[in-house]
mmCIF file of the C-alpha atoms, coordinates in Angstrom:
data_MODEL
# 
_entry.id   MODEL 
# 
loop_
_atom_site.group_PDB 
_atom_site.id 
_atom_site.type_symbol 
_atom_site.label_atom_id 
_atom_site.label_alt_id 
_atom_site.label_comp_id 
_atom_site.label_asym_id 
_atom_site.label_entity_id 
_atom_site.label_seq_id 
_atom_site.pdbx_PDB_ins_code 
_atom_site.Cartn_x 
_atom_site.Cartn_y 
_atom_site.Cartn_z 
_atom_site.occupancy 
_atom_site.B_iso_or_equiv 
_atom_site.pdbx_formal_charge 
_atom_site.auth_seq_id 
_atom_site.auth_comp_id 
_atom_site.auth_asym_id 
_atom_site.auth_atom_id 
_atom_site.pdbx_PDB_model_num 
ATOM 1   C CA . MET A 1 1   ? -24.108 -30.155 33.591  1.00 0.00 ? 1   MET A CA 1 
ATOM 2   C CA . SER A 1 2   ? -26.979 -28.598 30.868  1.00 0.00 ? 2   SER A CA 1 
ATOM 3   C CA . GLN A 1 3   ? -26.240 -28.931 27.544  1.00 0.00 ? 3   GLN A CA 1 
ATOM 4   C CA . GLY A 1 4   ? -26.864 -25.039 26.907  1.00 0.00 ? 4   GLY A CA 1 
ATOM 5   C CA . VAL A 1 5   ? -23.686 -25.224 28.645  1.00 0.00 ? 5   VAL A CA 1 
ATOM 6   C CA . ARG A 1 6   ? -21.912 -27.831 27.012  1.00 0.00 ? 6   ARG A CA 1 
ATOM 7   C CA . ALA A 1 7   ? -22.615 -26.248 23.482  1.00 0.00 ? 7   ALA A CA 1 
ATOM 8   C CA . GLN A 1 8   ? -21.288 -23.353 24.726  1.00 0.00 ? 8   GLN A CA 1 
ATOM 9   C CA . GLN A 1 9   ? -17.755 -24.759 26.003  1.00 0.00 ? 9   GLN A CA 1 
ATOM 10  C CA . ARG A 1 10  ? -17.671 -26.275 22.782  1.00 0.00 ? 10  ARG A CA 1 
ATOM 11  C CA . GLU A 1 11  ? -18.194 -23.294 20.717  1.00 0.00 ? 11  GLU A CA 1 
ATOM 12  C CA . GLN A 1 12  ? -15.713 -21.753 23.096  1.00 0.00 ? 12  GLN A CA 1 
ATOM 13  C CA . THR A 1 13  ? -13.627 -24.435 21.926  1.00 0.00 ? 13  THR A CA 1 
ATOM 14  C CA . ARG A 1 14  ? -13.785 -24.297 18.385  1.00 0.00 ? 14  ARG A CA 1 
ATOM 15  C CA . GLN A 1 15  ? -13.094 -20.562 18.690  1.00 0.00 ? 15  GLN A CA 1 
ATOM 16  C CA . THR A 1 16  ? -9.707  -20.359 20.531  1.00 0.00 ? 16  THR A CA 1 
ATOM 17  C CA . LEU A 1 17  ? -9.404  -23.379 18.077  1.00 0.00 ? 17  LEU A CA 1 
ATOM 18  C CA . LEU A 1 18  ? -9.242  -21.137 15.244  1.00 0.00 ? 18  LEU A CA 1 
ATOM 19  C CA . LEU A 1 19  ? -8.177  -17.878 16.683  1.00 0.00 ? 19  LEU A CA 1 
ATOM 20  C CA . GLU A 1 20  ? -4.229  -19.661 17.570  1.00 0.00 ? 20  GLU A CA 1 
ATOM 21  C CA . SER A 1 21  ? -4.495  -21.432 14.376  1.00 0.00 ? 21  SER A CA 1 
ATOM 22  C CA . ARG A 1 22  ? -4.964  -18.524 12.664  1.00 0.00 ? 22  ARG A CA 1 
ATOM 23  C CA . ARG A 1 23  ? -2.081  -16.952 14.459  1.00 0.00 ? 23  ARG A CA 1 
ATOM 24  C CA . LEU A 1 24  ? -0.100  -19.772 13.816  1.00 0.00 ? 24  LEU A CA 1 
ATOM 25  C CA . PHE A 1 25  ? -0.865  -19.972 9.896   1.00 0.00 ? 25  PHE A CA 1 
ATOM 26  C CA . SER A 1 26  ? -0.260  -16.320 10.037  1.00 0.00 ? 26  SER A CA 1 
ATOM 27  C CA . GLU A 1 27  ? 2.778   -16.368 11.753  1.00 0.00 ? 27  GLU A CA 1 
ATOM 28  C CA . LEU A 1 28  ? 5.003   -19.642 10.412  1.00 0.00 ? 28  LEU A CA 1 
ATOM 29  C CA . GLY A 1 29  ? 2.912   -20.364 7.264   1.00 0.00 ? 29  GLY A CA 1 
ATOM 30  C CA . TYR A 1 30  ? 0.427   -23.842 6.709   1.00 0.00 ? 30  TYR A CA 1 
ATOM 31  C CA . GLY A 1 31  ? 3.699   -26.064 6.176   1.00 0.00 ? 31  GLY A CA 1 
ATOM 32  C CA . ALA A 1 32  ? 5.399   -25.277 9.084   1.00 0.00 ? 32  ALA A CA 1 
ATOM 33  C CA . VAL A 1 33  ? 2.753   -25.789 11.387  1.00 0.00 ? 33  VAL A CA 1 
ATOM 34  C CA . VAL A 1 34  ? 1.476   -28.928 13.078  1.00 0.00 ? 34  VAL A CA 1 
ATOM 35  C CA . LEU A 1 35  ? -0.967  -29.781 15.433  1.00 0.00 ? 35  LEU A CA 1 
ATOM 36  C CA . SER A 1 36  ? 0.702   -30.483 18.538  1.00 0.00 ? 36  SER A CA 1 
ATOM 37  C CA . GLN A 1 37  ? 1.489   -26.881 18.385  1.00 0.00 ? 37  GLN A CA 1 
ATOM 38  C CA . ILE A 1 38  ? -2.207  -25.645 17.460  1.00 0.00 ? 38  ILE A CA 1 
ATOM 39  C CA . VAL A 1 39  ? -3.274  -28.215 20.461  1.00 0.00 ? 39  VAL A CA 1 
ATOM 40  C CA . GLY A 1 40  ? -0.791  -27.134 22.604  1.00 0.00 ? 40  GLY A CA 1 
ATOM 41  C CA . ALA A 1 41  ? -1.725  -23.205 21.774  1.00 0.00 ? 41  ALA A CA 1 
ATOM 42  C CA . ALA A 1 42  ? -5.232  -23.614 22.038  1.00 0.00 ? 42  ALA A CA 1 
ATOM 43  C CA . GLY A 1 43  ? -4.630  -25.505 25.617  1.00 0.00 ? 43  GLY A CA 1 
ATOM 44  C CA . VAL A 1 44  ? -6.891  -28.703 24.519  1.00 0.00 ? 44  VAL A CA 1 
ATOM 45  C CA . THR A 1 45  ? -6.248  -32.109 23.801  1.00 0.00 ? 45  THR A CA 1 
ATOM 46  C CA . LYS A 1 46  ? -6.334  -33.505 19.845  1.00 0.00 ? 46  LYS A CA 1 
ATOM 47  C CA . GLY A 1 47  ? -9.408  -35.478 20.569  1.00 0.00 ? 47  GLY A CA 1 
ATOM 48  C CA . ALA A 1 48  ? -10.858 -31.648 21.169  1.00 0.00 ? 48  ALA A CA 1 
ATOM 49  C CA . LEU A 1 49  ? -9.547  -30.350 17.804  1.00 0.00 ? 49  LEU A CA 1 
ATOM 50  C CA . TYR A 1 50  ? -10.336 -33.849 15.650  1.00 0.00 ? 50  TYR A CA 1 
ATOM 51  C CA . HIS A 1 51  ? -14.109 -33.136 17.489  1.00 0.00 ? 51  HIS A CA 1 
ATOM 52  C CA . HIS A 1 52  ? -14.442 -30.034 15.789  1.00 0.00 ? 52  HIS A CA 1 
ATOM 53  C CA . PHE A 1 53  ? -12.190 -30.268 12.435  1.00 0.00 ? 53  PHE A CA 1 
ATOM 54  C CA . ALA A 1 54  ? -11.351 -33.396 10.517  1.00 0.00 ? 54  ALA A CA 1 
ATOM 55  C CA . SER A 1 55  ? -7.859  -32.363 9.648   1.00 0.00 ? 55  SER A CA 1 
ATOM 56  C CA . LYS A 1 56  ? -5.535  -30.193 9.784   1.00 0.00 ? 56  LYS A CA 1 
ATOM 57  C CA . SER A 1 57  ? -6.541  -28.838 6.330   1.00 0.00 ? 57  SER A CA 1 
ATOM 58  C CA . ASP A 1 58  ? -10.053 -28.788 7.732   1.00 0.00 ? 58  ASP A CA 1 
ATOM 59  C CA . LEU A 1 59  ? -8.842  -26.505 9.904   1.00 0.00 ? 59  LEU A CA 1 
ATOM 60  C CA . PHE A 1 60  ? -7.142  -24.297 8.112   1.00 0.00 ? 60  PHE A CA 1 
ATOM 61  C CA . ARG A 1 61  ? -10.036 -24.649 5.646   1.00 0.00 ? 61  ARG A CA 1 
ATOM 62  C CA . ALA A 1 62  ? -12.272 -23.048 8.163   1.00 0.00 ? 62  ALA A CA 1 
ATOM 63  C CA . VAL A 1 63  ? -9.285  -20.312 9.042   1.00 0.00 ? 63  VAL A CA 1 
ATOM 64  C CA . LEU A 1 64  ? -9.518  -18.984 5.897   1.00 0.00 ? 64  LEU A CA 1 
ATOM 65  C CA . GLU A 1 65  ? -13.506 -18.748 5.422   1.00 0.00 ? 65  GLU A CA 1 
ATOM 66  C CA . GLN A 1 66  ? -12.832 -16.512 8.283   1.00 0.00 ? 66  GLN A CA 1 
ATOM 67  C CA . VAL A 1 67  ? -10.330 -14.365 7.044   1.00 0.00 ? 67  VAL A CA 1 
ATOM 68  C CA . GLN A 1 68  ? -12.681 -14.374 3.864   1.00 0.00 ? 68  GLN A CA 1 
ATOM 69  C CA . GLN A 1 69  ? -15.207 -13.155 5.105   1.00 0.00 ? 69  GLN A CA 1 
ATOM 70  C CA . GLU A 1 70  ? -13.496 -10.120 6.780   1.00 0.00 ? 70  GLU A CA 1 
ATOM 71  C CA . VAL A 1 71  ? -12.519 -8.659  4.010   1.00 0.00 ? 71  VAL A CA 1 
ATOM 72  C CA . GLY A 1 72  ? -15.083 -9.693  2.115   1.00 0.00 ? 72  GLY A CA 1 
ATOM 73  C CA . GLU A 1 73  ? -16.897 -7.394  4.942   1.00 0.00 ? 73  GLU A CA 1 
ATOM 74  C CA . HIS A 1 74  ? -14.571 -4.830  4.864   1.00 0.00 ? 74  HIS A CA 1 
ATOM 75  C CA . ILE A 1 75  ? -14.436 -4.058  0.970   1.00 0.00 ? 75  ILE A CA 1 
ATOM 76  C CA . ALA A 1 76  ? -18.773 -3.809  1.576   1.00 0.00 ? 76  ALA A CA 1 
ATOM 77  C CA . VAL A 1 77  ? -18.416 -2.090  4.628   1.00 0.00 ? 77  VAL A CA 1 
ATOM 78  C CA . THR A 1 78  ? -16.452 0.645   2.928   1.00 0.00 ? 78  THR A CA 1 
ATOM 79  C CA . ALA A 1 79  ? -17.611 0.464   -0.911  1.00 0.00 ? 79  ALA A CA 1 
ATOM 80  C CA . ASP A 1 80  ? -21.515 0.406   0.597   1.00 0.00 ? 80  ASP A CA 1 
ATOM 81  C CA . VAL A 1 81  ? -21.143 3.601   1.469   1.00 0.00 ? 81  VAL A CA 1 
ATOM 82  C CA . ARG A 1 82  ? -20.805 5.353   -1.637  1.00 0.00 ? 82  ARG A CA 1 
ATOM 83  C CA . ALA A 1 83  ? -24.118 5.732   -3.317  1.00 0.00 ? 83  ALA A CA 1 
ATOM 84  C CA . ASP A 1 84  ? -22.316 5.941   -7.193  1.00 0.00 ? 84  ASP A CA 1 
ATOM 85  C CA . PRO A 1 85  ? -21.820 2.246   -8.548  1.00 0.00 ? 85  PRO A CA 1 
ATOM 86  C CA . TRP A 1 86  ? -18.546 3.813   -10.313 1.00 0.00 ? 86  TRP A CA 1 
ATOM 87  C CA . ASP A 1 87  ? -17.685 4.950   -6.554  1.00 0.00 ? 87  ASP A CA 1 
ATOM 88  C CA . ARG A 1 88  ? -18.203 1.559   -4.925  1.00 0.00 ? 88  ARG A CA 1 
ATOM 89  C CA . LEU A 1 89  ? -16.115 0.114   -7.852  1.00 0.00 ? 89  LEU A CA 1 
ATOM 90  C CA . ILE A 1 90  ? -12.868 2.216   -7.163  1.00 0.00 ? 90  ILE A CA 1 
ATOM 91  C CA . VAL A 1 91  ? -13.383 2.378   -3.163  1.00 0.00 ? 91  VAL A CA 1 
ATOM 92  C CA . GLY A 1 92  ? -14.144 -1.559  -2.937  1.00 0.00 ? 92  GLY A CA 1 
ATOM 93  C CA . CYS A 1 93  ? -11.129 -2.341  -4.752  1.00 0.00 ? 93  CYS A CA 1 
ATOM 94  C CA . GLN A 1 94  ? -8.674  -0.177  -3.079  1.00 0.00 ? 94  GLN A CA 1 
ATOM 95  C CA . ALA A 1 95  ? -10.253 -1.169  0.003   1.00 0.00 ? 95  ALA A CA 1 
ATOM 96  C CA . PHE A 1 96  ? -9.287  -4.790  -1.030  1.00 0.00 ? 96  PHE A CA 1 
ATOM 97  C CA . LEU A 1 97  ? -5.731  -3.553  -1.539  1.00 0.00 ? 97  LEU A CA 1 
ATOM 98  C CA . ASN A 1 98  ? -5.578  -1.859  1.737   1.00 0.00 ? 98  ASN A CA 1 
ATOM 99  C CA . ALA A 1 99  ? -6.756  -5.068  3.274   1.00 0.00 ? 99  ALA A CA 1 
ATOM 100 C CA . SER A 1 100 ? -4.095  -7.211  1.298   1.00 0.00 ? 100 SER A CA 1 
ATOM 101 C CA . THR A 1 101 ? -1.375  -5.187  3.237   1.00 0.00 ? 101 THR A CA 1 
ATOM 102 C CA . ASP A 1 102 ? -1.504  -7.231  6.009   1.00 0.00 ? 102 ASP A CA 1 
ATOM 103 C CA . PRO A 1 103 ? 0.852   -10.022 6.539   1.00 0.00 ? 103 PRO A CA 1 
ATOM 104 C CA . ALA A 1 104 ? -1.432  -12.278 7.717   1.00 0.00 ? 104 ALA A CA 1 
ATOM 105 C CA . VAL A 1 105 ? -4.259  -11.726 4.759   1.00 0.00 ? 105 VAL A CA 1 
ATOM 106 C CA . GLN A 1 106 ? -1.696  -12.405 2.347   1.00 0.00 ? 106 GLN A CA 1 
ATOM 107 C CA . ARG A 1 107 ? -0.043  -15.097 4.151   1.00 0.00 ? 107 ARG A CA 1 
ATOM 108 C CA . ILE A 1 108 ? -3.557  -16.669 4.626   1.00 0.00 ? 108 ILE A CA 1 
ATOM 109 C CA . LEU A 1 109 ? -5.709  -15.829 2.035   1.00 0.00 ? 109 LEU A CA 1 
ATOM 110 C CA . LEU A 1 110 ? -3.114  -15.750 -1.318  1.00 0.00 ? 110 LEU A CA 1 
ATOM 111 C CA . ILE A 1 111 ? -0.338  -17.810 -0.856  1.00 0.00 ? 111 ILE A CA 1 
ATOM 112 C CA . ASP A 1 112 ? -1.626  -20.786 1.781   1.00 0.00 ? 112 ASP A CA 1 
ATOM 113 C CA . GLY A 1 113 ? -5.385  -20.545 0.622   1.00 0.00 ? 113 GLY A CA 1 
ATOM 114 C CA . PRO A 1 114 ? -4.569  -22.064 -3.129  1.00 0.00 ? 114 PRO A CA 1 
ATOM 115 C CA . ALA A 1 115 ? -1.390  -23.966 -2.189  1.00 0.00 ? 115 ALA A CA 1 
ATOM 116 C CA . VAL A 1 116 ? -3.513  -26.074 0.552   1.00 0.00 ? 116 VAL A CA 1 
ATOM 117 C CA . LEU A 1 117 ? -7.399  -26.153 -0.551  1.00 0.00 ? 117 LEU A CA 1 
ATOM 118 C CA . GLY A 1 118 ? -6.136  -25.619 -4.761  1.00 0.00 ? 118 GLY A CA 1 
ATOM 119 C CA . TRP A 1 119 ? -6.970  -23.568 -7.036  1.00 0.00 ? 119 TRP A CA 1 
ATOM 120 C CA . SER A 1 120 ? -10.996 -24.620 -8.006  1.00 0.00 ? 120 SER A CA 1 
ATOM 121 C CA . GLU A 1 121 ? -11.987 -24.660 -4.105  1.00 0.00 ? 121 GLU A CA 1 
ATOM 122 C CA . TRP A 1 122 ? -10.042 -21.373 -3.596  1.00 0.00 ? 122 TRP A CA 1 
ATOM 123 C CA . ARG A 1 123 ? -11.872 -19.537 -6.427  1.00 0.00 ? 123 ARG A CA 1 
ATOM 124 C CA . ALA A 1 124 ? -15.051 -21.233 -5.854  1.00 0.00 ? 124 ALA A CA 1 
ATOM 125 C CA . MET A 1 125 ? -14.495 -19.420 -1.556  1.00 0.00 ? 125 MET A CA 1 
ATOM 126 C CA . ASN A 1 126 ? -13.218 -16.084 -2.819  1.00 0.00 ? 126 ASN A CA 1 
ATOM 127 C CA . GLU A 1 127 ? -15.830 -15.712 -5.300  1.00 0.00 ? 127 GLU A CA 1 
ATOM 128 C CA . ALA A 1 128 ? -18.669 -15.726 -2.819  1.00 0.00 ? 128 ALA A CA 1 
ATOM 129 C CA . THR A 1 129 ? -17.226 -13.311 -0.855  1.00 0.00 ? 129 THR A CA 1 
ATOM 130 C CA . SER A 1 130 ? -15.439 -10.183 -1.952  1.00 0.00 ? 130 SER A CA 1 
ATOM 131 C CA . GLY A 1 131 ? -15.945 -11.867 -5.674  1.00 0.00 ? 131 GLY A CA 1 
ATOM 132 C CA . GLY A 1 132 ? -19.635 -12.031 -5.562  1.00 0.00 ? 132 GLY A CA 1 
ATOM 133 C CA . HIS A 1 133 ? -19.777 -8.110  -4.108  1.00 0.00 ? 133 HIS A CA 1 
ATOM 134 C CA . LEU A 1 134 ? -17.471 -7.525  -7.199  1.00 0.00 ? 134 LEU A CA 1 
ATOM 135 C CA . THR A 1 135 ? -19.197 -9.147  -9.677  1.00 0.00 ? 135 THR A CA 1 
ATOM 136 C CA . GLU A 1 136 ? -22.616 -7.234  -8.249  1.00 0.00 ? 136 GLU A CA 1 
ATOM 137 C CA . VAL A 1 137 ? -21.364 -3.743  -8.730  1.00 0.00 ? 137 VAL A CA 1 
ATOM 138 C CA . LEU A 1 138 ? -19.705 -4.705  -12.037 1.00 0.00 ? 138 LEU A CA 1 
ATOM 139 C CA . VAL A 1 139 ? -23.177 -5.747  -13.212 1.00 0.00 ? 139 VAL A CA 1 
ATOM 140 C CA . ASP A 1 140 ? -24.831 -2.435  -11.611 1.00 0.00 ? 140 ASP A CA 1 
ATOM 141 C CA . LEU A 1 141 ? -22.473 -0.147  -13.888 1.00 0.00 ? 141 LEU A CA 1 
ATOM 142 C CA . ILE A 1 142 ? -23.269 -2.502  -17.041 1.00 0.00 ? 142 ILE A CA 1 
ATOM 143 C CA . GLU A 1 143 ? -26.706 -1.930  -16.804 1.00 0.00 ? 143 GLU A CA 1 
ATOM 144 C CA . GLU A 1 144 ? -26.722 1.912   -16.475 1.00 0.00 ? 144 GLU A CA 1 
ATOM 145 C CA . GLY A 1 145 ? -24.211 1.427   -19.494 1.00 0.00 ? 145 GLY A CA 1 
ATOM 146 C CA . THR A 1 146 ? -21.088 3.165   -17.574 1.00 0.00 ? 146 THR A CA 1 
ATOM 147 C CA . ILE A 1 147 ? -19.209 -0.026  -18.525 1.00 0.00 ? 147 ILE A CA 1 
ATOM 148 C CA . ALA A 1 148 ? -20.040 -1.207  -22.130 1.00 0.00 ? 148 ALA A CA 1 
ATOM 149 C CA . ALA A 1 149 ? -22.269 -4.635  -21.644 1.00 0.00 ? 149 ALA A CA 1 
ATOM 150 C CA . GLN A 1 150 ? -20.022 -7.586  -21.800 1.00 0.00 ? 150 GLN A CA 1 
ATOM 151 C CA . PRO A 1 151 ? -20.283 -10.406 -20.053 1.00 0.00 ? 151 PRO A CA 1 
ATOM 152 C CA . VAL A 1 152 ? -19.769 -10.023 -16.605 1.00 0.00 ? 152 VAL A CA 1 
ATOM 153 C CA . GLU A 1 153 ? -17.689 -13.268 -15.052 1.00 0.00 ? 153 GLU A CA 1 
ATOM 154 C CA . PRO A 1 154 ? -14.390 -12.775 -17.311 1.00 0.00 ? 154 PRO A CA 1 
ATOM 155 C CA . LEU A 1 155 ? -14.642 -9.335  -16.014 1.00 0.00 ? 155 LEU A CA 1 
ATOM 156 C CA . MET A 1 156 ? -15.013 -10.255 -12.749 1.00 0.00 ? 156 MET A CA 1 
ATOM 157 C CA . HIS A 1 157 ? -12.121 -12.788 -12.943 1.00 0.00 ? 157 HIS A CA 1 
ATOM 158 C CA . LEU A 1 158 ? -9.708  -10.389 -14.210 1.00 0.00 ? 158 LEU A CA 1 
ATOM 159 C CA . LEU A 1 159 ? -9.960  -7.386  -12.281 1.00 0.00 ? 159 LEU A CA 1 
ATOM 160 C CA . SER A 1 160 ? -9.795  -10.034 -9.042  1.00 0.00 ? 160 SER A CA 1 
ATOM 161 C CA . GLY A 1 161 ? -6.619  -11.802 -10.788 1.00 0.00 ? 161 GLY A CA 1 
ATOM 162 C CA . ALA A 1 162 ? -4.727  -8.284  -11.471 1.00 0.00 ? 162 ALA A CA 1 
ATOM 163 C CA . MET A 1 163 ? -5.857  -7.545  -7.418  1.00 0.00 ? 163 MET A CA 1 
ATOM 164 C CA . ASN A 1 164 ? -4.537  -10.353 -6.164  1.00 0.00 ? 164 ASN A CA 1 
ATOM 165 C CA . GLU A 1 165 ? -1.470  -10.487 -8.076  1.00 0.00 ? 165 GLU A CA 1 
ATOM 166 C CA . ALA A 1 166 ? -0.909  -6.759  -6.918  1.00 0.00 ? 166 ALA A CA 1 
ATOM 167 C CA . ALA A 1 167 ? -1.461  -7.650  -3.316  1.00 0.00 ? 167 ALA A CA 1 
ATOM 168 C CA . LEU A 1 168 ? 1.480   -10.616 -3.754  1.00 0.00 ? 168 LEU A CA 1 
ATOM 169 C CA . TRP A 1 169 ? 3.704   -8.286  -5.209  1.00 0.00 ? 169 TRP A CA 1 
ATOM 170 C CA . LEU A 1 170 ? 2.891   -5.854  -2.742  1.00 0.00 ? 170 LEU A CA 1 
ATOM 171 C CA . ALA A 1 171 ? 3.886   -8.531  0.345   1.00 0.00 ? 171 ALA A CA 1 
ATOM 172 C CA . THR A 1 172 ? 7.365   -8.539  -1.196  1.00 0.00 ? 172 THR A CA 1 
ATOM 173 C CA . SER A 1 173 ? 7.728   -4.704  -1.733  1.00 0.00 ? 173 SER A CA 1 
ATOM 174 C CA . GLY A 1 174 ? 10.231  -2.317  0.464   1.00 0.00 ? 174 GLY A CA 1 
ATOM 175 C CA . ASN A 1 175 ? 8.964   0.759   -0.899  1.00 0.00 ? 175 ASN A CA 1 
ATOM 176 C CA . PRO A 1 176 ? 6.160   2.340   1.370   1.00 0.00 ? 176 PRO A CA 1 
ATOM 177 C CA . ARG A 1 177 ? 5.239   4.107   -2.090  1.00 0.00 ? 177 ARG A CA 1 
ATOM 178 C CA . ASP A 1 178 ? 4.509   0.797   -3.935  1.00 0.00 ? 178 ASP A CA 1 
ATOM 179 C CA . LEU A 1 179 ? 1.101   1.018   -2.412  1.00 0.00 ? 179 LEU A CA 1 
ATOM 180 C CA . ALA A 1 180 ? -0.286  4.355   -3.612  1.00 0.00 ? 180 ALA A CA 1 
ATOM 181 C CA . ASP A 1 181 ? 1.210   3.967   -6.397  1.00 0.00 ? 181 ASP A CA 1 
ATOM 182 C CA . THR A 1 182 ? -0.516  0.670   -7.094  1.00 0.00 ? 182 THR A CA 1 
ATOM 183 C CA . ALA A 1 183 ? -4.021  2.152   -6.200  1.00 0.00 ? 183 ALA A CA 1 
ATOM 184 C CA . LYS A 1 184 ? -3.066  5.174   -9.118  1.00 0.00 ? 184 LYS A CA 1 
ATOM 185 C CA . ALA A 1 185 ? -2.737  2.032   -11.625 1.00 0.00 ? 185 ALA A CA 1 
ATOM 186 C CA . LEU A 1 186 ? -5.556  0.315   -10.521 1.00 0.00 ? 186 LEU A CA 1 
ATOM 187 C CA . ALA A 1 187 ? -7.949  3.401   -10.787 1.00 0.00 ? 187 ALA A CA 1 
ATOM 188 C CA . GLN A 1 188 ? -6.509  4.392   -14.070 1.00 0.00 ? 188 GLN A CA 1 
ATOM 189 C CA . LEU A 1 189 ? -7.033  0.331   -15.625 1.00 0.00 ? 189 LEU A CA 1 
ATOM 190 C CA . LEU A 1 190 ? -10.352 0.676   -13.815 1.00 0.00 ? 190 LEU A CA 1 
ATOM 191 C CA . GLU A 1 191 ? -11.047 4.195   -15.700 1.00 0.00 ? 191 GLU A CA 1 
ATOM 192 C CA . ALA A 1 192 ? -10.395 2.151   -19.438 1.00 0.00 ? 192 ALA A CA 1 
ATOM 193 C CA . LEU A 1 193 ? -13.613 0.512   -18.933 1.00 0.00 ? 193 LEU A CA 1 
ATOM 194 C CA . ARG A 1 194 ? -15.923 3.295   -19.055 1.00 0.00 ? 194 ARG A CA 1 
ATOM 195 C CA . ALA A 1 195 ? -17.720 3.346   -21.929 1.00 0.00 ? 195 ALA A CA 1 
ATOM 196 C CA . ARG A 1 196 ? -16.898 6.411   -24.123 1.00 0.00 ? 196 ARG A CA 1 
# 
């Protein structure tokens, strides 16, 4: 068997492990999933799992990175079609709220992510994806004078925290109007940032 075929098989095994563990983590939660369930669902041995991932938390980290990357890309694709930085901010924040209504995203990204990896690592991962995009648009808005000059990092963390908390609240809400109401409240909150 050639090196190329073996490399392709290894990558296919890795992707299958990610797919099945993501499904299990989103359905059952990190704490309820055991490695034997993951390898059984993926149709591989524990040795194959350990070839790719050092531990269950290492596997979860890879799944979380995948989810964060997808959410970040969704936000960027949705917001970056807007030429105006203010529109990019509004649309990007709304895109995050919409993406976070997916129960799998809520469970992996917002509930288990900080609990499994700890706040410091989770925040660093968040800043590298959607936090980075939010920071960029805030810098643009401050530079053009739409938002008053101020340190960007605290503002990014305040907005990110508010949106994460809103997403967690929406996850437990039974009212279908709550997403629209949250989007409206967020738009009003952002409007208060505009320089007068």
